[in-house]
N, C-alpha and C positions, 0 to 999 in steps of 0.2 A: 504494500500500500504506500502511496506517496507520503502520507503523513509521517511515516517512520523515517523516510529519507529527509524530509524537511526538518524533523526534530533532530536528527543526527547532525545536520549542517548548521543548526541554530537559526534556521530560516523561519522567523516568527510570522512573517506575512504569509508564507506557505502553509504553516500550521493553522493560522487563523482562517484562511480560505477553506481548508479541508473541514474545519469545525463548523464553519458557516454552511457548508454543504451537507452537514449531518453525519460525518464520518463517525464511526464507533471508536471512542477513545480507548476502549479496552481491547481493541482488536489486536490479535497476536500476529506478528510478521514472522512467518516460518522461513523467509528467505534472507534473514539477516546474515551478516558475515560470521557471526559466532555460532557455536553449536546449540545454544539455547534460544528458543523463540522469545521475542521481546515485545512489550507494548511500546507505543510511541514514547512515553515517559522514560522507560528503561533505556531506549535507544539514545535519548538526549543525555541521560545521566552517564552512560558509558562512553559518550563521544568526547574526544579531546578538543573538538572545535566548537561545540555548543556551549554557550555561556549562560550565566544566570542573570542577565541584564533585565529580563522581563518577567 
């Protein structure tokens, strides 16, 4: 799902667009680079480039 990629990149505008469109924030992305599936929040937390600015 795109929201996972936006969260990883710290793309707040992209995350907001997805939320506006009604994406499920608890959706699990099984195609993440790690071995364990993650929610968008988990993707953001694990990312070295996503910040805590917003």
